[in-house]
KEPAKOL-996933 format. One record per residue: x, y, z of N, C-alpha, C, O in turn. Coordinates in steps of 0.02 Angstrom, whole numbers, padded with zeros to 5 digits, always signed. Layout:
<volums>
XYZXYZXYZXYZ;...
</volums>
This chain:
<volums>
+03137+04133+04432+03134+04126+04504+03204+04141+04532+03255+04120+04505;+03204+04180+04588+03264+04204+04616+03298+04151+04660+03264+04119+04701;+03362+04140+04653+03395+04088+04694+03413+04120+04761+03429+04179+04765;+03410+04079+04812+03428+04105+04880+03503+04114+04887+03543+04082+04853;+03521+04160+04931+03589+04177+04945+03628+04116+04971+03598+04073+05004;+03687+04111+04959+03726+04054+04988+03745+04067+05059+03755+04125+05078;+03752+04017+05099+03773+04023+05167+03850+04021+05167+03878+03970+05147;+03885+04074+05188+03956+04073+05186+03983+04085+05257+03959+04131+05291;+04032+04046+05280+04063+04053+05344+04140+04057+05332+04168+04016+05295;+04172+04105+05363+04242+04113+05364+04268+04101+05433+04242+04129+05482;+04316+04061+05439+04349+04044+05505+04426+04053+05504+04461+04018+05468;+04450+04102+05542+04521+04109+05542+04558+04051+05577+04539+04029+05631;+04611+04028+05544+04650+03974+05577+04723+03993+05580+04742+04044+05552;+04765+03953+05611+04836+03972+05611+04873+03954+05549+04932+03970+05542;+04838+03919+05501+04870+03899+05439+04832+03930+05380+04850+03915+05323;+04782+03971+05391+04747+04003+05332+04675+04017+05354+04659+04024+05413;+04632+04019+05304+04563+04031+05315+04524+03964+05295+04537+03933+05244;+04476+03946+05338+04432+03890+05323+04365+03924+05296+04330+03958+05334;+04350+03914+05235+04293+03940+05201+04242+03889+05188+04254+03839+05153;+04183+03899+05217+04129+03849+05204+04071+03884+05165+04043+03935+05185;+04056+03851+05111+04002+03881+05070+03949+03825+05064+03962+03770+05038;+03890+03840+05089+03837+03793+05088+03855+03722+05115+03833+03670+05089;+03895+03723+05168+03917+03657+05200+03977+03623+05171+04000+03571+05195;+04001+03655+05117+04065+03625+05085+04122+03667+05106+04122+03727+05095;+04171+03636+05138+04231+03674+05165+04291+03671+05122+04306+03621+05089;+04326+03728+05122+04388+03734+05083+04438+03771+05129+04420+03818+05165;+04501+03748+05126+04552+03778+05167+04595+03818+05119+04621+03790+05071;+04602+03883+05132+04643+03928+05090+04705+03939+05132+04703+03979+05179;+04760+03906+05117+04820+03917+05153+04850+03983+05137+04843+04004+05079;+04882+04018+05181+04913+04083+05172+04978+04094+05205+04993+04064+05257;+05019+04135+05176+05082+04149+05211+05062+04201+05263+05008+04231+05261;+05108+04208+05310+05098+04260+05366+05087+04330+05334+05044+04367+05355;+05128+04346+05284+05120+04414+05257+05052+04426+05227+05019+04477+05238;+05029+04372+05186+04959+04381+05154+04907+04383+05209+04859+04421+05204;+04914+04343+05261+04865+04347+05317+04855+04413+05344+04799+04437+05351;+04914+04444+05361+04911+04512+05390+04887+04562+05339+04852+04609+05358;+04902+04554+05276+04875+04598+05224+04801+04596+05223+04768+04648+05222;+04773+04535+05222+04703+04523+05222+04671+04554+05284+04618+04586+05278;+04700+04546+05343+04676+04574+05407+04672+04650+05402+04624+04681+05426;+04725+04682+05371+04730+04754+05362+04671+04778+05316+04637+04827+05330;+04660+04740+05262+04610+04760+05215+04538+04755+05248+04495+04797+05234;+04526+04703+05290+04464+04693+05324+04455+04751+05375+04400+04777+05382;+04507+04771+05408+04502+04825+05455+04486+04893+05420+04444+04931+05445;+04516+04908+05366+04504+04965+05326+04430+04968+05304+04395+05019+05309;+04408+04909+05279+04336+04904+05253+04285+04916+05311+04234+04949+05302;+04302+04887+05372+04260+04900+05426+04260+04972+05450+04207+05000+05466;+04318+05002+05451+04319+05074+05467+04280+05117+05415+04245+05162+05437;+04283+05106+05350+04244+05143+05304+04171+05131+05314+04131+05178+05310;+04152+05073+05327+04079+05054+05342+04055+05091+05404+04000+05119+05404;+04097+05092+05456+04077+05128+05518+04069+05203+05504+04021+05234+05526;+04118+05232+05466+04112+05306+05450+04046+05319+05410+04010+05367+05424;+04031+05279+05362+03967+05289+05322+03905+05282+05368+03858+05320+05362;+03907+05237+05412+03848+05228+05459+03845+05288+05505+03790+05312+05519;+03900+05311+05527+03902+05368+05576+03879+05431+05536+03843+05472+05565;+03897+05440+05472+03874+05494+05432+03801+05493+05427+03767+05543+05437;+03775+05434+05412+03701+05425+05401+03661+05444+05465+03610+05477+05461;+03685+05422+05520+03655+05442+05584+03659+05512+05600+03613+05541+05628;+03715+05540+05581+03726+05617+05592+03681+05653+05548+03649+05700+05572;+03674+05638+05484+03632+05676+05442+03559+05667+05456+03520+05712+05441;+03536+05609+05484+03469+05597+05506+03453+05641+05568+03398+05668+05573;+03498+05647+05613+03487+05690+05674+03489+05763+05655+03455+05803+05686;+03528+05782+05603+03528+05848+05579+03463+05869+05550+03438+05924+05562;+03437+05824+05509+03372+05833+05477+03317+05838+05528+03272+05878+05519;+03319+05799+05582+03266+05798+05635+03266+05866+05672+03213+05890+05692;+03324+05897+05682+03327+05958+05718+03308+06017+05673+03293+06070+05701;+03306+06012+05610+03291+06070+05562+03217+06082+05561+03194+06127+05526;
</volums>
């Protein structure tokens, strides 16, 4: 039997990240440097995802025109 996915919530705070997994909260304290590094990594991942989605839309429209 397949187990359901866990419900995960991330909340940015001024002292770190509040991570809640299935209703259980954990605070991950971070230095300013680590916080900004995490933000940079999230931004890079978001940009890569956006590029992939745009490429997918572009190739679908190219196929429809052929």
